[in-house]
N, C-alpha and C positions, 0 to 999 in steps of 0.2 A: 504700539499697536500690535506688533507681532507677539509681544509678551502677553498681551491681553487675550489674543486669539488662542495662544498656547494654554493659558490658564483656563479658559472656557472649555477647550477640548479635554483637558485633564479632568475638570469637574464633571463633565458629561460621562467620561469613562468610569469615574469613581461611582457615580450614581447608577450607571449601567451594571457595574460589578456588584454593587450592593443589592440591586434588584435580583440579579442572578443568584446571589447567595441566599436571599430570602426564598426564592423559588425552589432552590435545591433543598433547603431546610424543610420546607413545606412538603416536598415530594418524599423526603426521607421519613418524615412523621407519618405520612399516608401509607408508605410502604410498610412501616413497622405495624401500624394499625391493621392493615390488610393481612399481614402475616399472622398476627395474633388471632384474628377472626378465622383464618383458614385452619390454624392448628386446633382451635377449640371447636370447630364445626363437627357436627355429627349427622347421622342419617335419621335422627328423630323426626318423623314426618307428620305426626299429629301435633301441630304447633300450639294448639290450645291446651295440650296436656303437658306434663312434666317430662323430663328426659333422664333415663337411667343409663348414663354413659360411664359410670364408675367401673363396671365390670368389662364393658365391651368397647369403650372409647368411641371411635368413629362409627362403629356399628351399634350404637346405643339404641335402645327401644323406648318408645314413648309409652307413658302410662298416665291414667287419670280417671276421673269420675264421670261416668256416662249413665244417665238415667238412674242415679242412686246406687250404682254398682261400680266397683273398680274394674278397669279394663286395661289392656296393654296391646301394643303391636305384637304380632305373632307371625310365625312362618308356617303356614298350612300348605295350601296348594302351591304357593310360590316357592316353597322349599325345594320342590323337584326341579324347578326352573333355575334356581340359583345355587345349586349344589357346589360347594367348594369356594363360593364367593364371599363367605362371611364366617366368623368363628361360631362354633356350636353354642346355642343359647342366646345368640345375638340376632339383630334384625338388619334388613336392607330397606330399600325404598318401596318395597312391596306394601301396598295399602291394605293389609289384612289386620284384623283385631279380634280379641277374644275377651270374655269376662274372666276375672281372676278368682281363684279359690281363696276363701277367707280363712278356713281352717282345714284340718286333715279329714273332715267328714264330707268334703265335696261341696259345701255350701258356698254361696257367692259372698265375696267381700263387699260390704256396704260402705257407702260414703256420702258426704255432702259437698266435699271440696276435693280437688286434685291432690292436695297434700294428705288427705285422709288415706290415700292409696299407697303412700310411701312404704309402710310396713309390709305390703302385699306385692310390691312390684316384681319380685322374683318368684312368686308362687306359680304353681301349675295353672293352666287354663281350665275353665269349666266349660265343657262342650268343645265345639270346633271353631276354627277361625272363620270370620265373616269378612266379606269384601265391602 
C-alpha cells in the first residue's frame, strides 16, 4: 500500500513537471515572437500604406496611393516640435502627409496602387504637409 502511494505521488510529480516544462517552452516561444515584433516595428503610422523603413529603420515613413497620387508621411509643422528626436529625412508619429513629386519638373507622381509609389517614396514633396 505504501509503495502504491509512493508510486502515485511520483506519477503526479512527473505530470506536474511535464506541464511546467510545456508552459516554459510556450512562454519562451512567445517571448521570441514578441522580441521579433519589437525589433521589426517602425513608426509607419499610415497602416493602409506601405512602409519605407530601409533608410530610417524605426523612424520609417509611410507612403502610398491617395486619390490617384503618391503620398508620404512628412515632417512639416511637427518638425519644430520634434527637433532632434528623429534622423533627418525620417518620420515620427506625427500624422502629417504630403503628395510626392513624380519627376524633376514638380509634377505629382500618379498611381493606382500603393506599390506604384515605391519608385517615388524618397522624392521631394509637392506643396506643404497636411494634417
